DSSP file (Angstrom, degrees, kcal/mol; ACC not computed):
  #  RESIDUE AA STRUCTURE BP1 BP2  ACC     N-H-->O    O-->H-N    N-H-->O    O-->H-N    TCO  KAPPA ALPHA  PHI   PSI    X-CA   Y-CA   Z-CA
    1    1 A M              0   0    0      0, 0.0     2,-0.2     0, 0.0     0, 0.0   0.000 360.0 360.0 360.0 133.4  -16.1  -62.0  -92.1
    2    2 A E        -     0   0    0      1,-0.1     2,-0.5     0, 0.0     0, 0.0  -0.555 360.0-123.8 -83.0 143.6  -14.3  -59.5  -94.4
    3    3 A D        -     0   0    0     -2,-0.2     2,-0.4     2,-0.0    -1,-0.1  -0.754  27.8-153.8 -82.6 127.5  -13.1  -56.2  -93.3
    4    4 A E        -     0   0    0     -2,-0.5     2,-0.6     2,-0.0     0, 0.0  -0.818  14.3-123.4-102.7 144.1  -14.5  -53.5  -95.4
    5    5 A D        -     0   0    0     -2,-0.4     2,-0.4     2,-0.0    -2,-0.0  -0.759  28.7-167.1 -86.3 120.3  -12.8  -50.1  -95.9
    6    6 A F        -     0   0    0     -2,-0.6     2,-0.6     2,-0.0    -2,-0.0  -0.892   9.4-149.3-107.9 138.7  -15.0  -47.3  -94.9
    7    7 A E        -     0   0    0     -2,-0.4     2,-0.5     2,-0.0    -2,-0.0  -0.931  12.4-169.0-109.6 120.8  -14.2  -43.8  -95.8
    8    8 A I        -     0   0    0     -2,-0.6     2,-0.7     2,-0.0    -2,-0.0  -0.935   5.5-158.9-113.0 128.2  -15.4  -41.2  -93.3
    9    9 A D        -     0   0    0     -2,-0.5     2,-0.5     2,-0.0    -2,-0.0  -0.918   7.9-169.4-111.0 112.3  -15.3  -37.5  -94.3
   10   10 A Y        -     0   0    0     -2,-0.7     2,-0.4     2,-0.0    -2,-0.0  -0.869   2.4-171.4-102.1 130.9  -15.3  -35.1  -91.4
   11   11 A E        -     0   0    0     -2,-0.5     2,-0.5     2,-0.0    -2,-0.0  -0.980   7.4-159.3-122.5 135.4  -15.7  -31.4  -92.1
   12   12 A V        +     0   0    0     -2,-0.4     2,-0.4     2,-0.0    -2,-0.0  -0.947  16.1 179.3-113.0 130.8  -15.3  -28.7  -89.6
   13   13 A S        -     0   0    0     -2,-0.5    -2,-0.0     2,-0.1     6,-0.0  -0.976  31.7-156.1-134.4 145.0  -17.0  -25.4  -90.2
   14   14 A D        +     0   0    0     -2,-0.4     2,-0.5     4,-0.0    -1,-0.1   0.411  61.2 119.2 -93.5   0.3  -17.2  -22.1  -88.4
   15   15 A D    >>  -     0   0    0      1,-0.2     4,-1.1     2,-0.0     3,-0.5  -0.553  54.9-155.0 -72.7 118.8  -20.4  -21.2  -90.2
   16   16 A E  H 3> S+     0   0    0     -2,-0.5     4,-1.6     1,-0.2    -1,-0.2   0.797  89.9  64.5 -66.2 -29.3  -23.2  -20.8  -87.6
   17   17 A D  H 3> S+     0   0    0      1,-0.2     4,-0.8     2,-0.2    -1,-0.2   0.890 102.5  48.3 -62.1 -38.6  -25.9  -21.6  -90.1
   18   18 A E  H <4 S+     0   0    0     -3,-0.5     4,-0.4     1,-0.2     3,-0.4   0.836 107.4  56.2 -70.3 -31.9  -24.5  -25.1  -90.5
   19   19 A L  H >< S+     0   0    0     -4,-1.1     3,-1.4     1,-0.2     4,-0.4   0.850  97.3  63.5 -68.8 -33.1  -24.4  -25.6  -86.8
   20   20 A E  H >< S+     0   0    0     -4,-1.6     3,-1.2     1,-0.3    -1,-0.2   0.837  93.7  60.8 -62.5 -33.3  -28.1  -24.9  -86.4
   21   21 A E  T 3< S+     0   0    0     -4,-0.8    -1,-0.3    -3,-0.4    -2,-0.2   0.696 103.6  51.5 -69.5 -16.4  -29.2  -27.9  -88.4
   22   22 A Y  T <  S+     0   0    0     -3,-1.4    -1,-0.3    -4,-0.4    -2,-0.2   0.496  84.5 109.3 -96.3  -5.3  -27.5  -30.2  -85.9
   23   23 A E    <   -     0   0    0     -3,-1.2     2,-0.3    -4,-0.4    -3,-0.0  -0.452  66.4-129.6 -72.8 144.3  -29.1  -28.8  -82.8
   24   24 A F        +     0   0    0     -2,-0.1    -2,-0.1     2,-0.1    -1,-0.1  -0.709  66.1   4.7 -94.1 145.1  -31.7  -30.9  -81.2
   25   25 A G  S    S-     0   0    0     -2,-0.3     2,-0.2     3,-0.0    -2,-0.0  -0.162  86.6 -81.6  79.5-176.0  -35.1  -29.7  -80.3
   26   26 A S    >   -     0   0    0      1,-0.0     3,-1.3     4,-0.0     4,-0.1  -0.657  40.5 -95.0-119.4 177.7  -36.6  -26.3  -81.1
   27   27 A E  G >  S+     0   0    0      1,-0.3     3,-1.2    -2,-0.2    -1,-0.0   0.778 122.4  63.2 -66.2 -24.1  -36.3  -22.9  -79.5
   28   28 A D  G 3  S+     0   0    0      1,-0.2    -1,-0.3     3,-0.0    -3,-0.0   0.734  95.9  60.6 -70.0 -21.2  -39.5  -23.6  -77.6
   29   29 A D  G <  S+     0   0    0     -3,-1.3    -1,-0.2     2,-0.1    -2,-0.2   0.311  75.2 136.6 -88.5   8.5  -37.7  -26.4  -75.8
   30   30 A E    <   -     0   0    0     -3,-1.2     2,-0.5     1,-0.1    -3,-0.0  -0.243  49.1-135.0 -61.8 144.6  -35.0  -24.2  -74.3
   31   31 A Y        -     0   0    0      0, 0.0     2,-0.6     0, 0.0    -1,-0.1  -0.861   7.6-143.6-103.3 132.1  -34.2  -24.9  -70.6
   32   32 A E        -     0   0    0     -2,-0.5     2,-0.2     0, 0.0    -2,-0.0  -0.855  19.0-137.6 -96.7 120.0  -33.8  -22.0  -68.2
   33   33 A Y        -     0   0    0     -2,-0.6     2,-0.2     2,-0.0     0, 0.0  -0.506  19.6-166.8 -78.4 142.7  -31.1  -22.6  -65.7
   34   34 A T    >   -     0   0    0     -2,-0.2     3,-1.1     1,-0.0     4,-0.5  -0.712  39.1 -99.7-118.9 173.3  -31.7  -21.7  -62.0
   35   35 A D  G >  S+     0   0    0      1,-0.2     3,-0.9    -2,-0.2     4,-0.3   0.790 119.3  65.9 -63.9 -27.2  -29.3  -21.4  -59.1
   36   36 A D  G >  S+     0   0    0      1,-0.2     3,-0.7     2,-0.2    -1,-0.2   0.790  92.3  62.2 -65.4 -27.3  -30.4  -24.9  -58.0
   37   37 A D  G <  S+     0   0    0     -3,-1.1    -1,-0.2     1,-0.2    -2,-0.2   0.760 111.0  37.6 -69.3 -24.4  -28.8  -26.3  -61.1
   38   38 A F  G <  S+     0   0    0     -3,-0.9     2,-0.4    -4,-0.5    -1,-0.2   0.280  86.1 123.6-110.8   8.4  -25.3  -25.1  -60.0
   39   39 A E    <   -     0   0    0     -3,-0.7     3,-0.0    -4,-0.3    -3,-0.0  -0.570  55.1-138.5 -77.4 128.1  -25.6  -25.7  -56.3
   40   40 A E        -     0   0    0     -2,-0.4     2,-0.1     1,-0.1    -2,-0.1  -0.591  28.6 -99.3 -83.3 146.0  -22.9  -27.9  -54.9
   41   41 A P        -     0   0    0      0, 0.0    -1,-0.1     0, 0.0     0, 0.0  -0.406  31.4-159.8 -64.4 140.2  -23.8  -30.5  -52.3
   42   42 A Q     >  +     0   0    0      1,-0.1     4,-2.2    -2,-0.1     5,-0.2  -0.787  13.4 176.8-123.6  85.7  -23.1  -29.4  -48.8
   43   43 A P  H  > S+     0   0    0      0, 0.0     4,-2.3     0, 0.0    -1,-0.1   0.839  79.7  54.2 -63.7 -33.2  -22.9  -32.6  -46.6
   44   44 A M  H  > S+     0   0    0      2,-0.2     4,-2.5     1,-0.2     5,-0.2   0.916 109.5  47.8 -67.4 -40.8  -22.0  -30.7  -43.4
   45   45 A L  H  > S+     0   0    0      2,-0.2     4,-2.6     1,-0.2    -1,-0.2   0.897 111.5  50.8 -65.4 -39.5  -25.1  -28.4  -43.8
   46   46 A D  H  X S+     0   0    0     -4,-2.2     4,-2.2     2,-0.2    -2,-0.2   0.903 110.5  50.2 -62.3 -41.2  -27.3  -31.5  -44.4
   47   47 A F  H  X S+     0   0    0     -4,-2.3     4,-2.2     2,-0.2    -2,-0.2   0.942 112.1  45.8 -62.2 -49.0  -25.8  -33.1  -41.3
   48   48 A V  H  X S+     0   0    0     -4,-2.5     4,-2.6     1,-0.2    -2,-0.2   0.907 113.2  49.8 -63.7 -42.2  -26.5  -30.1  -39.1
   49   49 A N  H  X S+     0   0    0     -4,-2.6     4,-2.1     1,-0.2    -1,-0.2   0.887 109.6  51.8 -64.5 -37.5  -30.0  -29.6  -40.5
   50   50 A S  H  <>S+     0   0    0     -4,-2.2     5,-3.0     2,-0.2    -2,-0.2   0.912 111.7  46.0 -65.0 -42.0  -30.8  -33.3  -39.9
   51   51 A V  H ><5S+     0   0    0     -4,-2.2     3,-1.5     3,-0.2    -2,-0.2   0.919 112.4  51.3 -65.1 -43.3  -29.6  -33.1  -36.2
   52   52 A H  H 3<5S+     0   0    0     -4,-2.6    -2,-0.2     1,-0.3    -1,-0.2   0.865 111.8  46.5 -62.5 -36.6  -31.6  -29.8  -35.8
   53   53 A N  T 3<5S-     0   0    0     -4,-2.1    -1,-0.3    -5,-0.2    -2,-0.2   0.270 115.2-115.0 -90.6  11.9  -34.7  -31.5  -37.2
   54   54 A D  T < 5S+     0   0    0     -3,-1.5     2,-1.0     1,-0.2    -3,-0.2   0.801  70.8 140.3  57.8  32.3  -34.3  -34.6  -35.0
   55   55 A E     >< +     0   0    0     -5,-3.0     4,-2.2    -6,-0.2    -1,-0.2  -0.650  18.8 164.6 -99.1  73.1  -33.7  -36.8  -38.1
   56   56 A L  H  >  +     0   0    0     -2,-1.0     4,-2.6     1,-0.2    -1,-0.2   0.798  67.2  56.5 -69.2 -31.1  -31.0  -38.7  -36.4
   57   57 A R  H  > S+     0   0    0      2,-0.2     4,-2.2     1,-0.2    -1,-0.2   0.937 111.6  43.8 -65.2 -44.7  -31.0  -41.6  -38.9
   58   58 A D  H  > S+     0   0    0      2,-0.2     4,-2.4     1,-0.2    -2,-0.2   0.880 113.0  52.7 -65.2 -37.5  -30.4  -39.2  -41.7
   59   59 A A  H  X S+     0   0    0     -4,-2.2     4,-2.5     2,-0.2    -2,-0.2   0.909 109.2  49.2 -64.4 -41.7  -27.8  -37.4  -39.6
   60   60 A G  H  X S+     0   0    0     -4,-2.6     4,-2.6     2,-0.2    -2,-0.2   0.911 111.2  49.1 -63.5 -42.8  -26.0  -40.7  -39.0
   61   61 A N  H  X S+     0   0    0     -4,-2.2     4,-2.1     2,-0.2    -2,-0.2   0.903 112.1  48.6 -63.1 -41.0  -26.0  -41.5  -42.7
   62   62 A S  H  X S+     0   0    0     -4,-2.4     4,-2.6     2,-0.2    -2,-0.2   0.909 111.7  50.0 -64.2 -42.2  -24.6  -38.1  -43.5
   63   63 A F  H  X S+     0   0    0     -4,-2.5     4,-2.7     1,-0.2     5,-0.2   0.931 111.5  47.2 -62.8 -46.3  -21.9  -38.4  -40.9
   64   64 A H  H  X S+     0   0    0     -4,-2.6     4,-2.5     1,-0.2    -1,-0.2   0.878 112.3  50.9 -63.6 -37.4  -20.8  -41.8  -42.1
   65   65 A S  H  X S+     0   0    0     -4,-2.1     4,-2.2    -5,-0.2    -1,-0.2   0.926 112.2  45.9 -65.7 -44.6  -20.8  -40.6  -45.7
   66   66 A M  H  X S+     0   0    0     -4,-2.6     4,-2.2     2,-0.2    -2,-0.2   0.921 114.3  48.3 -64.1 -43.3  -18.6  -37.5  -44.8
   67   67 A L  H  X S+     0   0    0     -4,-2.7     4,-2.3     1,-0.2    -2,-0.2   0.910 110.9  50.7 -63.7 -42.9  -16.3  -39.7  -42.7
   68   68 A G  H  X S+     0   0    0     -4,-2.5     4,-2.6    -5,-0.2    -1,-0.2   0.894 109.3  51.1 -61.4 -41.0  -16.0  -42.2  -45.5
   69   69 A D  H  X S+     0   0    0     -4,-2.2     4,-2.4     2,-0.2    -2,-0.2   0.906 109.9  49.9 -63.5 -41.4  -15.1  -39.5  -48.0
   70   70 A K  H  X S+     0   0    0     -4,-2.2     4,-2.3     2,-0.2    -2,-0.2   0.916 111.9  47.7 -62.4 -43.2  -12.4  -38.1  -45.7
   71   71 A I  H  X S+     0   0    0     -4,-2.3     4,-2.6     2,-0.2    -2,-0.2   0.925 111.5  50.0 -65.3 -44.4  -10.9  -41.6  -45.3
   72   72 A K  H  X S+     0   0    0     -4,-2.6     4,-2.5     1,-0.2    -2,-0.2   0.912 111.5  48.9 -59.7 -43.1  -11.0  -42.2  -49.1
   73   73 A D  H  X S+     0   0    0     -4,-2.4     4,-2.3     2,-0.2    -1,-0.2   0.902 111.9  48.7 -63.5 -41.2   -9.3  -38.9  -49.8
   74   74 A A  H  X S+     0   0    0     -4,-2.3     4,-2.2     2,-0.2    -2,-0.2   0.904 112.4  48.2 -66.0 -41.3   -6.6  -39.6  -47.1
   75   75 A I  H  X S+     0   0    0     -4,-2.6     4,-2.5     2,-0.2    -2,-0.2   0.921 112.0  49.2 -65.1 -43.2   -5.9  -43.1  -48.6
   76   76 A E  H  X S+     0   0    0     -4,-2.5     4,-2.2     2,-0.2    -2,-0.2   0.905 111.4  49.5 -62.7 -41.7   -5.7  -41.7  -52.1
   77   77 A A  H  X S+     0   0    0     -4,-2.3     4,-2.2     1,-0.2    -1,-0.2   0.906 113.1  46.4 -63.8 -41.3   -3.3  -39.0  -51.0
   78   78 A E  H  X S+     0   0    0     -4,-2.2     4,-2.8     2,-0.2     5,-0.2   0.876 109.9  54.0 -69.4 -36.9   -1.1  -41.5  -49.2
   79   79 A R  H  X S+     0   0    0     -4,-2.5     4,-2.4     2,-0.2    -2,-0.2   0.915 111.0  45.9 -61.9 -43.0   -1.2  -43.9  -52.2
   80   80 A I  H  X S+     0   0    0     -4,-2.2     4,-2.4     2,-0.2    -2,-0.2   0.904 112.4  51.5 -65.3 -41.4    0.0  -41.1  -54.5
   81   81 A N  H  X S+     0   0    0     -4,-2.2     4,-2.1     2,-0.2    -2,-0.2   0.928 112.7  44.1 -61.6 -47.1    2.7  -40.1  -52.0
   82   82 A I  H  X S+     0   0    0     -4,-2.8     4,-2.6     1,-0.2     5,-0.2   0.911 113.1  51.7 -66.1 -42.2    4.0  -43.7  -51.7
   83   83 A G  H  X S+     0   0    0     -4,-2.4     4,-2.8    -5,-0.2     5,-0.3   0.890 109.7  49.8 -61.1 -39.9    3.9  -44.2  -55.4
   84   84 A T  H  X S+     0   0    0     -4,-2.4     4,-1.8     1,-0.2     5,-0.3   0.896 112.0  47.9 -66.1 -40.1    5.8  -41.0  -56.0
   85   85 A Q  H  < S+     0   0    0     -4,-2.1     4,-0.3    -5,-0.2    -2,-0.2   0.898 118.2  40.6 -66.3 -40.0    8.5  -42.0  -53.5
   86   86 A M  H  < S+     0   0    0     -4,-2.6     4,-0.2    -5,-0.1    -2,-0.2   0.907 133.9  17.1 -76.3 -42.4    8.8  -45.5  -55.0
   87   87 A F  H  X S+     0   0    0     -4,-2.8     4,-2.0    -5,-0.2     5,-0.2   0.420  97.2  94.3-115.3  -0.1    8.7  -44.7  -58.7
   88   88 A G  H  X S+     0   0    0     -4,-1.8     4,-1.6    -5,-0.3    -3,-0.1   0.892  89.2  46.2 -62.0 -42.2    9.4  -41.0  -58.8
   89   89 A S  H  > S+     0   0    0     -4,-0.3     4,-1.4    -5,-0.3    -1,-0.2   0.864 111.5  52.5 -71.1 -35.5   13.1  -41.3  -59.4
   90   90 A E  H  > S+     0   0    0     -4,-0.2     4,-0.9     1,-0.2    -1,-0.2   0.880 110.0  48.1 -66.9 -38.0   12.6  -44.0  -62.1
   91   91 A M  H  < S+     0   0    0     -4,-2.0     3,-0.2     1,-0.2    -1,-0.2   0.837 108.6  54.5 -71.5 -32.8   10.2  -41.8  -64.0
   92   92 A A  H  < S+     0   0    0     -4,-1.6    -1,-0.2     1,-0.2    -2,-0.2   0.815 102.9  57.2 -70.4 -30.1   12.5  -38.8  -63.8
   93   93 A E  H  <        0   0    0     -4,-1.4    -1,-0.2     1,-0.2    -2,-0.2   0.807 360.0 360.0 -70.8 -29.4   15.4  -40.9  -65.4
   94   94 A E     <        0   0    0     -4,-0.9    -1,-0.2    -3,-0.2    -2,-0.2   0.488 360.0 360.0 -74.4 360.0   13.3  -41.7  -68.5
């Protein structure tokens, strides 16, 4: 198979009129954001609510998930620490 030379011409414009033609959907399709869209997950609150509502299986799953996240974070921090100790001086010399 032959390689063909393709020429791609990219143009960047600050003209807002040109940008409108590339937008998807119409103005009727606009999405209104709510506070729920920006809400961060709160695993501790989910855990406490599950215990309070006697949903012990969900509480156990939340607890294991939180514990697993803590362990993963600790392992990643230690991996970075060890890597810095082992290879930090070599990287500084370059």
